[in-house]
C-alpha positions as CSV (number, residue, x, y, z in Angstrom):
1,X,-134.5,119.3,-118.5
2,X,-133.3,121.6,-115.7
3,X,-129.5,122.5,-115.6
4,X,-127.1,122.3,-112.7
5,X,-127.1,126.2,-111.7
6,X,-130.9,126.1,-112.0
7,X,-131.3,123.3,-109.7
8,X,-128.5,123.9,-107.2
9,X,-130.0,128.1,-106.9
10,X,-133.5,126.3,-106.4
11,X,-132.2,123.7,-103.8
12,X,-130.7,127.5,-101.6
13,X,-134.5,128.8,-102.6
14,X,-135.9,125.9,-101.1
15,X,-133.5,126.1,-97.8
16,X,-134.5,129.5,-97.6
17,X,-130.7,131.0,-98.3
18,X,-131.9,133.5,-101.2
19,X,-133.0,136.2,-98.4
20,X,-136.6,134.5,-98.9
21,X,-136.6,133.9,-94.8
22,X,-135.4,136.9,-93.5
23,X,-136.9,138.1,-90.5
24,X,-138.7,134.8,-89.5
25,X,-138.7,133.8,-86.2
26,X,-136.2,129.9,-85.3
27,X,-139.4,128.3,-85.4
28,X,-140.8,129.7,-89.1
29,X,-137.0,128.7,-90.0
30,X,-137.2,125.0,-88.7
31,X,-140.8,124.3,-90.4
32,X,-139.3,125.6,-93.4
33,X,-136.0,124.8,-94.3
34,X,-135.9,121.7,-92.1
35,X,-134.6,120.5,-88.8
36,X,-131.2,121.5,-87.7
37,X,-128.9,118.8,-86.9
38,X,-127.1,119.0,-83.1
39,X,-124.1,117.7,-82.0
40,X,-123.0,119.7,-79.7
41,X,-122.1,122.1,-81.9
42,X,-122.9,125.8,-83.8
43,X,-125.3,124.7,-86.4
44,X,-128.2,125.3,-85.3
45,X,-127.1,128.5,-84.7
46,X,-125.6,129.0,-88.1
47,X,-128.7,127.6,-89.7
48,X,-131.2,130.2,-88.3
49,X,-128.7,133.2,-88.4
50,X,-128.0,132.1,-92.1
51,X,-131.0,132.1,-92.9
52,X,-133.1,134.8,-91.0
53,X,-130.7,136.8,-89.0
54,X,-131.3,135.0,-85.5
55,X,-129.4,136.2,-83.2
56,X,-128.2,133.9,-79.9
57,X,-130.5,135.3,-77.6
58,X,-133.7,134.9,-80.0
59,X,-133.0,131.6,-80.8
60,X,-131.9,130.5,-76.8
61,X,-135.4,132.5,-75.5
62,X,-137.0,130.3,-78.1
63,X,-135.7,126.7,-77.2
64,X,-136.9,128.3,-73.1
65,X,-140.2,128.7,-74.4
66,X,-140.0,125.4,-76.0
67,X,-140.9,126.7,-79.7
68,X,-138.0,124.7,-80.8
69,X,-136.2,122.3,-79.2
70,X,-133.5,119.3,-79.4
71,X,-134.7,116.1,-79.8
72,X,-133.8,112.3,-81.1
73,X,-135.6,112.0,-84.9
74,X,-134.9,111.0,-87.7
75,X,-132.4,108.2,-87.7
76,X,-132.6,108.3,-84.1
77,X,-130.0,111.0,-84.3
78,X,-130.5,114.8,-82.1
79,X,-132.0,117.7,-84.3
80,X,-133.3,121.3,-83.6
81,X,-136.8,121.0,-84.2
82,X,-139.7,123.3,-84.5
83,X,-142.8,123.0,-82.0
84,X,-145.0,121.5,-84.9
85,X,-142.9,118.7,-84.8
86,X,-142.2,117.4,-81.6
87,X,-144.8,114.6,-81.8
88,X,-143.9,113.5,-84.9
89,X,-140.0,113.4,-84.2
90,X,-140.9,111.0,-80.8
91,X,-142.3,108.5,-83.9
92,X,-139.7,108.8,-85.9
93,X,-136.9,108.5,-83.7
94,X,-138.7,105.2,-82.5
95,X,-136.0,105.0,-79.3
96,X,-133.6,102.8,-81.7
97,X,-130.0,103.8,-80.0
98,X,-132.2,103.2,-76.3
99,X,-133.2,100.1,-77.9
100,X,-129.6,99.1,-78.9
101,X,-128.1,100.1,-75.5
102,X,-131.2,98.0,-73.8
103,X,-129.8,94.8,-76.0
104,X,-126.6,95.4,-74.9
105,X,-127.3,95.7,-71.4
106,X,-129.0,92.5,-71.3
107,X,-126.1,90.6,-72.2
108,X,-124.6,92.1,-69.2
109,X,-126.8,91.0,-66.5
110,X,-129.3,93.8,-66.6
111,X,-132.7,93.0,-67.2
112,X,-135.6,95.3,-68.6
113,X,-138.0,95.2,-65.1
114,X,-134.6,96.7,-63.5
115,X,-134.6,99.6,-65.7
116,X,-138.0,100.1,-65.7
117,X,-137.8,100.5,-61.4
118,X,-135.0,102.6,-61.9
119,X,-136.7,105.1,-64.6
120,X,-139.6,105.0,-62.3
121,X,-137.4,106.7,-59.6
122,X,-135.5,109.0,-61.8
123,X,-138.9,110.4,-62.9
124,X,-140.2,110.7,-59.4
125,X,-136.7,112.6,-58.7
126,X,-137.2,114.7,-61.2
127,X,-140.8,115.9,-60.1
128,X,-138.6,117.0,-57.3
129,X,-136.0,119.5,-59.0
130,X,-134.3,118.9,-62.4
131,X,-130.9,117.7,-62.4
132,X,-127.8,116.6,-64.4
133,X,-127.3,113.1,-65.0
134,X,-124.4,113.7,-61.6
135,X,-127.2,115.2,-59.8
136,X,-129.4,112.3,-60.8
137,X,-126.4,109.5,-59.3
138,X,-126.2,111.0,-56.0
139,X,-129.9,111.3,-55.7
140,X,-130.7,107.5,-56.7
141,X,-127.8,106.1,-55.0
142,X,-127.2,102.4,-55.3
143,X,-130.4,102.2,-57.3
144,X,-127.9,103.0,-60.3
145,X,-126.0,100.2,-60.4
146,X,-122.0,100.1,-62.4
147,X,-121.5,98.0,-65.6
148,X,-117.8,97.5,-64.4
149,X,-115.4,96.7,-66.5
150,X,-117.6,95.0,-69.1
151,X,-120.0,97.7,-69.3
152,X,-116.9,100.4,-70.0
153,X,-115.7,98.1,-73.3
154,X,-119.6,98.4,-74.5
155,X,-119.5,101.6,-73.4
156,X,-122.0,101.8,-71.0
157,X,-121.1,102.2,-67.4
158,X,-124.3,102.4,-65.3
159,X,-127.9,101.6,-65.9
160,X,-128.6,105.2,-65.4
161,X,-128.1,106.1,-69.4
162,X,-130.7,102.6,-69.8
163,X,-133.4,104.5,-67.8
164,X,-133.0,108.0,-69.5
165,X,-132.7,106.9,-72.9
166,X,-136.4,104.6,-72.2
167,X,-137.6,107.8,-70.2
168,X,-136.3,110.3,-73.6
169,X,-137.7,107.4,-76.1
170,X,-141.2,107.4,-74.7
171,X,-141.1,111.5,-74.3
172,X,-141.5,111.3,-70.5
173,X,-138.5,113.3,-70.1
174,X,-136.7,116.2,-72.0
175,X,-133.1,117.2,-71.6
176,X,-132.7,121.1,-71.4
177,X,-129.3,122.6,-71.9
178,X,-127.4,123.6,-68.3
179,X,-127.1,127.4,-69.5
180,X,-129.5,127.5,-72.2
181,X,-127.3,127.2,-75.3
182,X,-127.3,124.6,-77.8
183,X,-123.6,124.7,-78.7
184,X,-122.8,122.2,-75.5
185,X,-123.7,119.3,-74.3
186,X,-124.3,119.7,-70.5
187,X,-127.9,119.0,-70.0
188,X,-130.2,118.7,-67.0
189,X,-133.5,116.6,-67.1
190,X,-136.7,117.5,-66.4
191,X,-140.4,115.8,-66.6
192,X,-142.3,116.4,-69.6
193,X,-146.1,115.5,-68.6
194,X,-147.4,117.3,-71.5
195,X,-145.4,116.3,-74.4
196,X,-147.2,116.2,-77.5
197,X,-148.5,112.5,-78.8
198,X,-148.7,111.4,-82.1
199,X,-152.2,111.2,-83.4
200,X,-151.5,107.9,-86.0
201,X,-149.5,105.0,-86.4
202,X,-145.7,105.0,-87.4
203,X,-146.7,104.5,-91.0
204,X,-148.4,108.2,-91.0
205,X,-145.4,109.6,-89.3
206,X,-143.5,108.5,-92.2
207,X,-145.7,109.6,-94.9
208,X,-145.9,112.8,-93.0
209,X,-142.2,113.3,-92.7
210,X,-141.8,112.3,-96.6
211,X,-144.1,115.5,-96.9
212,X,-142.1,117.9,-94.8
213,X,-138.6,116.2,-96.2
214,X,-139.8,116.9,-99.9
215,X,-141.4,120.9,-98.7
216,X,-137.8,121.8,-97.3
217,X,-135.3,120.4,-100.0
218,X,-137.7,120.6,-103.2
219,X,-136.4,117.9,-104.5
220,X,-134.2,114.6,-104.2
221,X,-134.1,111.1,-105.0
222,X,-135.6,108.1,-102.8
223,X,-131.8,107.4,-102.1
224,X,-131.5,110.4,-100.5
225,X,-134.8,110.5,-98.5
226,X,-133.6,106.9,-97.3
227,X,-130.7,108.4,-96.0
228,X,-132.6,110.7,-94.3
229,X,-134.8,108.7,-92.7
230,X,-133.0,105.8,-91.9
231,X,-135.5,103.9,-92.8
232,X,-135.8,100.6,-95.5
233,X,-136.1,100.5,-99.4
234,X,-140.2,98.7,-98.5
235,X,-140.9,101.7,-95.6
236,X,-139.7,104.4,-98.0
237,X,-141.8,103.3,-100.9
238,X,-144.7,103.6,-98.7
239,X,-143.9,106.8,-97.2
240,X,-143.6,108.8,-100.7
241,X,-146.4,106.6,-102.1
242,X,-148.9,109.2,-101.4
243,X,-146.8,112.5,-102.4
244,X,-147.2,112.1,-106.7
245,X,-143.4,112.2,-107.0
246,X,-142.0,112.1,-110.9
247,X,-138.8,112.3,-111.7
248,X,-137.3,115.1,-113.3
249,X,-136.1,114.3,-117.1
250,X,-132.5,112.1,-116.8
251,X,-132.6,111.9,-113.3
252,X,-133.6,109.7,-110.5
253,X,-134.2,113.4,-108.4
254,X,-138.1,113.2,-107.4
255,X,-140.7,116.0,-107.2
256,X,-144.0,117.1,-106.2
257,X,-146.3,118.0,-108.9
258,X,-146.7,121.3,-107.3
259,X,-142.7,121.5,-107.3
260,X,-142.1,120.0,-111.0
261,X,-144.5,123.0,-112.2
262,X,-142.6,126.3,-110.0
263,X,-139.6,124.9,-111.3
264,X,-140.9,124.9,-114.6
265,X,-140.7,128.6,-114.7
266,X,-137.5,129.1,-111.9
267,X,-134.8,131.4,-113.0
268,X,-131.5,131.0,-110.5
269,X,-130.8,134.7,-109.6
270,X,-128.5,136.6,-111.9
271,X,-127.0,138.4,-109.1
272,X,-124.5,136.6,-106.0
273,X,-126.8,135.2,-102.8
274,X,-123.6,134.5,-100.7
275,X,-124.2,132.4,-97.3
276,X,-121.8,130.8,-95.1
277,X,-123.6,127.2,-93.8
278,X,-122.1,125.1,-91.0
279,X,-120.9,121.8,-91.5
280,X,-124.1,120.2,-90.9
281,X,-126.0,122.7,-93.1
282,X,-129.6,121.2,-94.4
283,X,-128.4,122.3,-98.1
284,X,-125.9,119.5,-97.9
285,X,-127.4,117.2,-95.1
286,X,-130.2,116.8,-96.2
287,X,-129.2,114.6,-99.3
288,X,-125.5,114.2,-98.4
289,X,-124.5,114.6,-101.7
290,X,-122.0,117.4,-102.0
291,X,-121.5,116.2,-105.7
292,X,-125.0,118.1,-106.3
293,X,-124.0,121.6,-104.7
294,X,-120.2,121.8,-106.9
295,X,-119.2,122.0,-110.1
296,X,-117.4,119.5,-111.5
297,X,-114.2,121.5,-112.0
298,X,-114.2,122.3,-108.2
299,X,-114.4,118.6,-107.3
300,X,-110.9,118.0,-107.5
301,X,-109.8,121.1,-105.1
302,X,-107.6,120.0,-102.2
303,X,-109.6,121.1,-99.4
304,X,-112.3,118.6,-101.0
305,X,-110.0,115.7,-100.1
306,X,-111.0,114.8,-96.8
307,X,-114.9,114.4,-98.2
308,X,-114.2,112.4,-100.8
309,X,-115.2,108.8,-99.9
310,X,-113.8,105.7,-101.2
311,X,-116.0,105.6,-103.8
312,X,-114.9,108.7,-105.0
313,X,-117.9,111.1,-104.9
314,X,-118.2,114.0,-102.1
315,X,-120.7,113.3,-99.3
316,X,-119.8,116.1,-96.3
317,X,-118.6,119.1,-95.8
318,X,-114.7,118.7,-94.6
319,X,-115.5,122.4,-93.1
320,X,-118.1,125.1,-93.1
321,X,-119.0,126.0,-96.4
322,X,-119.7,129.2,-98.7
323,X,-122.2,128.9,-100.8
324,X,-123.7,131.2,-103.7
325,X,-126.9,130.4,-105.0
326,X,-127.1,126.5,-104.2
327,X,-123.4,126.5,-105.4
328,X,-120.2,125.6,-103.2
329,X,-117.7,128.5,-103.8
330,X,-115.2,128.4,-100.8
331,X,-114.6,126.6,-96.9
332,X,-114.2,128.2,-93.5
333,X,-113.6,127.7,-90.3
334,X,-113.4,130.4,-87.4
335,X,-109.9,130.9,-85.4
336,X,-110.7,131.9,-81.6
337,X,-107.2,133.3,-81.2
338,X,-107.7,135.6,-83.7
339,X,-111.3,136.1,-83.7
340,X,-111.6,135.8,-87.4
341,X,-113.5,133.9,-89.9
342,X,-110.7,132.1,-92.5
343,X,-111.3,131.1,-95.6
344,X,-109.8,130.0,-98.7
345,X,-112.2,129.6,-102.4
346,X,-112.2,126.2,-104.2
347,X,-112.5,128.3,-107.7
348,X,-112.1,131.0,-109.3
349,X,-114.0,133.9,-108.2
350,X,-115.7,136.7,-110.2
351,X,-115.0,140.8,-108.3
352,X,-118.6,140.9,-107.4
353,X,-118.3,137.6,-105.8
354,X,-115.3,138.4,-103.9
355,X,-116.7,141.6,-102.6
356,X,-120.3,140.1,-101.4
357,X,-118.1,136.8,-99.6
358,X,-116.2,139.6,-98.3
359,X,-119.3,141.0,-96.8
360,X,-121.0,138.0,-95.5
361,X,-117.7,136.7,-94.0
362,X,-117.5,139.9,-91.8
363,X,-121.2,139.7,-90.8
364,X,-120.9,136.0,-89.9
365,X,-117.2,136.6,-88.1
366,X,-119.1,139.3,-85.6
367,X,-121.9,137.2,-85.0
368,X,-119.6,134.5,-83.8
369,X,-117.4,136.5,-82.4
370,X,-120.2,138.8,-80.3
371,X,-122.9,135.9,-79.9
372,X,-121.3,132.3,-79.5
373,X,-117.4,133.2,-78.6
374,X,-116.6,130.2,-81.3
375,X,-117.6,127.9,-83.9
376,X,-116.9,124.8,-82.9
377,X,-118.9,122.0,-85.2
378,X,-119.3,119.4,-83.4
379,X,-118.8,118.7,-79.5
380,X,-115.3,116.8,-79.8
381,X,-114.1,120.6,-82.7
382,X,-111.5,122.4,-80.3
383,X,-109.0,125.4,-81.2
384,X,-106.4,122.7,-81.0
385,X,-108.0,120.4,-83.3
386,X,-109.4,123.0,-85.6
387,X,-105.7,124.0,-86.2
388,X,-104.7,122.1,-89.0
389,X,-107.7,122.5,-91.0
390,X,-107.3,126.9,-90.2
391,X,-103.7,125.9,-92.0
392,X,-105.1,124.1,-94.8
393,X,-107.7,127.2,-95.2
394,X,-105.1,129.8,-94.7
395,X,-102.6,127.8,-97.3
396,X,-105.6,127.9,-99.9
397,X,-106.5,131.4,-99.4
398,X,-104.6,132.8,-102.1
């Protein structure tokens, strides 16, 4: 039976947080560690920097070259993916959000024919020049219809988002950051006539996603995969059928034969491997199981209270995280006013851990200050909304 410390260190190893991805390109990092969740925040940059030391300029250049790109994918949520997975993402995402909006719009009197006609007009306009939504509304005039107060209540103010969603779901267009950055949500749309096309059906795509998923994390339960993929229990079981997964003794965690063999000889490193990660980092987000990366004695720390569900389990990071060999040992955030990383431990650190953490904090602080300017966890994060979190961290900094 694998002990908790070894399992956490192994997860960290599979995620490349042990230095094994040092010097890798942005695409290589995302191929090995998995897709980086993007919600207008810095998680994609922190994912690349914490694993391979990738600076913002290199990441932005990879976006510009289409080596990596933000696309709707698992659960129809946006992730930054490597080019290898562009075709897979379009099938896995399935356009669920777009389909749901179309159904809502039908109740407001919008027909599919109207949306299809508008989509054709949008695509023709974009072949003339890339445009943001405001530019498209101006160029298309009354072909974009307002849905009035009724639409506003449903979160659909005009027919334009319906057409854009349909075109994205079909990989006919893609959106590109206005200033080339991944940590904001201002986009222009461009045609994508050479979009890669998945050659199989949706069942083959789900099987490929399952294979990718267990490559990224190494060991996970079927429930973990279901959460990440958003598929039904039957679909999840079908997706993993060809992986020959077997449970680790005494757990519901599953591993491939190759992973079981690797894990049987794996030993957790004897010295600290400190990494500062974003609050949507794959180490946590792939399984959405914060309990799995914390010691039982640390789970009642006051800073973790916001992460606790009604059932008492820990799921999501309430701040950015500090991990050592896969174990959560502290939390952090960035104060743009003082240009510093503010952090606090959630457990008693050894002298070596403290020294290593201070070094990692300094390196990450310089990266944020020099490359990013600020560290927004998501699009709605701001210095003002972050103030209570910073105060909580300072109160427990010790």
